[in-house]
N, C-alpha and C positions, 0 to 999 in steps of 0.2 A: 565118314572118315575125314578128319581135319587135314586140309592141304598142308604141304610143306614148302611150296614155292608160290610166291606172289609177285606179280608185276603191277607196280603202283606208280601213279604220278603224284608226287608230293608238291604242295603249293603253299608258299609262305609270303606274307607281306609284313615287314617289320616296321617298328616305330620310327626308324630313321628315314623312311620314305624313299629308299634307294630304288624300289620297284617291286615287281612280283617275281619271286624266285620259283622256278619250276624245274623239277628233276624227275626223270624217268628211271626207276630203280627196280631191281630184282632183289627180293629178300628170300633167303632159304634157311630153313630150320633143319639142322642135322643134330650134332651134339650141342652146338651153340648156334646162335644166329649169325649168318653171314649176309653181306650185301654187296651189290655192284651198281654204281651209278653209270648208266649207259650214256645219257646225254642230259645236259642241264643248261639253262640260260636264265638271265634276268631280263624281264620286260620293263623298261623304264616307264614311269608315270608321265603322262602329259602334264603341262603346267596347270591345266584345268583340274585334273584329278588330284594333283599335289595340293592345290589350294583347297579343294573340297575336304581332303583328308586331314589337313592341318586344322581345319575349323570344326572337326567333329565334336570336340569337347564342349563347344559353345552352342551346339544345336539343341533345340527343343526335342522332346521324345517323338513328336509327330514328324519333324523334319528328319530325324535319325531313321525312322522307319522308311520314309520316302527314299533316302539315299541308300539304305540297305537293299531295297529292291533294285535300284539302279546299279549298285555295285555288284550284286549277285549276277545280274545279267551280263555286266561288263566282264566279270571274272570268267563266266562261261565262254565268252567270246575269246578271251586271251588263252584259255586252256585249249579250246578247239583249234585255234591257230597253231599252238605248240604241237598238238597231236598231228595235224595235217602237215606241218612243216617237216616233222621228223618221221612221217609215215608210220606212226605207231599203231599197231593192230592188237597186240596181246596186252590188254589192260584189264586187270581184275576190278579196279575201282580207282577213283580219284580221292586223294586225301587233302583237305584244305583247312588251313588255320583261319582264313579270313583276315580281316584287318581290325585291330582293336580300336573301338570308338570310345569305350568307357571301361575303366578298370578300377573299381572301388570295393575291393573284397570286404573291407571293414564294415561297409554298409550293405553287404550281401548282394552286390551287383557287379556284373561284368558283361560287356556287350561287344561281340565281334561281328562286324557287318560282312556280308558275302556268304552267309550260310543258309540262305532261303531256298525254297523249292525251285526257284528259277534256275539255280545252279545245276541241279540234276536234270531239269527239263531241257535247258539249253544244250547240255552235253549229251543228253539221252544215255547217260551212264550212271551207275551207282556211285554215290558220293558219301564219304564219311568225313564229318566236319564238326565244328563247334565243340571243341574239346574242353573249354574252360568252365562252362556254365554249371555242369553237374558238380564239379569239385567245389565251387563256391556255394552251391546249394547244400553240400555236405559240411559246410563250415570252413572250407579251405581257402587258400589264397588264389586258387585257380592258376597259379604260376609258382615256379617255373615247371613246365611239363616235359622239357627235354631230358631230365635226369634218368628216366627209365631207359632211354636210348643210350645214354652214357654208360649205364650199368651193363646193358646187354650187348652193345655194339662196340664199346671202347673200354673194355674192362682192364686193358693193360696199362692204363694211366691212373695215377693216384688222384689227380685232379683234372677236371675238364672245365676250361674257362672259355666263354664266348664273349668277344668284344664286338657288340653290335650297338644298337641304340643305347643299351645298358650293358654293363658287364655282369654276367652271372656265372655261377660256379656250382659244380656238384662233385661230391666225393662220398666215400664210404666212411662211416663212423660207427664203431661198435655194431657192425653187421646191418646198419641202416643206411640208406642213401639220404644224404643231407644236401640240400640245394637252396640257393637264394640269390636274389639280385644283390650285387656288391655296390654299384654306384652307376650314375649315368656316364656314357662315353660319347658316342657319335651324335646322340640327340642334342648334346650341348655344343660340341665342337662344330658340327655342321650348321647349327643355328647361328653361331657367331660369325662364321665366314660368309654367310649369305649376304651380309652387308657389302661385300665386294663382288657380288654376283658369282660366287663360287659354290659348288656343291659340297666340297670337302677341302681340307688342307692337305694337298698332295704330298705324301711322304712325311707330313708333319713339319715341312720346311718353315712355315710361318711361325709355328710354336717354337721351333729351335732357335729362331732369331729373337725371341722375346725374353723377358726376365720374369722371375717368380716374384709375385707380390706376397710376401710372407704373412701379412695381416689377413688378406683374403684367403690364402691357403689355410691358415689356422681356423678361420670361420667356417670354411667348407668342411674341414675335417672334424669340426666340433658339432656338426648337425646331428640331431638326436637319432636319426635313422641308423647311423653307423654304430650306435651303442645298443640298439635293439637286438634281441636274440631271434634267430630263425624259428619258424618260417616267416619270411618277409619278402615283399616284392615292391617294385617301384612302377610308377606310371607317368605318363606325360603330364597329368594334372599336377603332380607333386613338383615336377621340374618347373612348370610354369609358375606355380605359386611360391616356390622356395628358392630354386637355384637361379633362375633368370633375374629376379629382383635383387638378390644378393650380389650377383656379379655386376649388374647395372649400377648399383649404388657407388661403386668404386670409380666408374668412368675411366677405365684404363684403356690404353692402346690395344688394338686387337691382338697383336703379337703377345703382349703380356697376359691377356686373358687366356689365350690358348696355352701358353707355357705354364701358367699357374694351374689351369684345370688339368693339364696333362700330368703335372706333378701330383695333383690330388688323386687322379685315377691310379697311378703307380703306388701311391701311399696306401690307398684303400685295398688294392689287390694284395700287396705284401702284408698288410695287417691280417688278412684271412689265411694266407698260405705261409705257415711258419716252418715247414719241413725243409731243411736245407738241401736234402737229396731227392726231393719229390720229382717225379716225372709228370709234367703238366702239358696237357693238350691245349693248344691255343688256336681258336678258330674265330670266324667273324671278320667283317670288313676292317676292323681295327688293326688286324695284324699287318695290313699294308701300310699303316702309319709307322714308318721306320723309326721316327723319333720317339713315338709312344712306346714302341717295343724296346728301344734302347733304355728308356727310363724304367720300364718294368724289369728288364734284365738286371739293371743296377740294383734295383730294390729286392729282387728275388734271386737267391743263389742257386736255386734248383735247375733242373733240365727243362727248358721250354721247347716244346716240339710243335712246329708248324707243319701240318700235313699237306697233302696235295691241294691244289687250288680248288678242285671240285668239292672237297670236304670243307675247306675253309669257307667257301662262298655259299655252299648249299647244305650245310649240316642241319640247319633247322628244317628245311624242306625235306631232307632225308629222314629226319627223326619224326616229323609229323606224318610222313608216309608210314613209318614203323608203328607209331601210335595207332594208326588206322588198321594196320594188320592185326595188332593185338586186340583192338576193339572187335574186328570181324571174327576173331577167334574167341571172343568174350573172355580174354585174359587181362589181368591187371595192367593198366598202362598209366595209372596215376597213383602216386605213393603218398600215404598220409604223413610219413616221416618228412616228406619234402614240403607239402602244401599246408599241413595242419588240419586236413579234413578228418572227419570222424572215422573214416575207414579207407582202406585201399579199394580201388574200384576200376572198372573198365569204362572210361569216359568217352563222350562223343555221341553224335547222333547220325543215323544212317538215312540217307535220302534215296528213294527209288524213283526214277523218272516216271511221270504220268505218260501214258500212251496217247 
């Protein structure tokens, strides 16, 4: 008999390098899926790990494998500390996304470090992880994977938008779930404030004090990615090869860069959501950027809903936990309408600890 209740630790590391998000969640299946986040926290990366993770895209395959082993072991240590700190005993399994080192679905490749056997062995627990590879093998983008959670856990919203390293969106369209990356967000904003030894622009205050460079804004909005039809996704490689050089050419003051890129984000989000009465769930660290949210509200006439801090900050950890539950039940957790894969499927691999 298939279980109806699962206690799971969801683990997520995003491209913005904020840290490792961990959430202890109970999922229960009645008529519909329900969830409760019992406790959650973000473990910040050390300067050493931040440096390592920033350089992943430049590493040789051999060096990537080496750091994969190191990161898998490190991740096991972080999760073990979380379990011990919160005295968690009822755990069915750990669900981990890992950290994206390479994402080039057009070339048939995606690589998330932290999904090796060392993770299960270090925890001495069942682990369900590495959710993207199978989808890419089926011809999909391997991203975004959150939409199945949006559909089954947040069905009261017409649109679900996450403002993380990238802005992504999911919604129902003719009984199919559609989802895609909209544009970069924190991956660009945080990169630019690093020159002042800041991790982020607190509340968007620096951006608010700048001016919009209309020529740069027009160039950003004219990038070919925005006219492509879904499924489509973005990665750090594209930002480094396209966005950073474009911004750098203008040699603008920091405040003007931030103000212009914030306008770009708001423009791209409003270009996707055209329903003036839509109820939109807004999550991700970007919702704490008050100036960014003000710009989005001006561009979007619909109802923007910011949920509890636990959901805002840990929605991806929550949903990767849910993906693992679906995988454990061998139920679909990856939608071809979202990723462009050849079929719907139950993605992820299951690691059992060696004794």
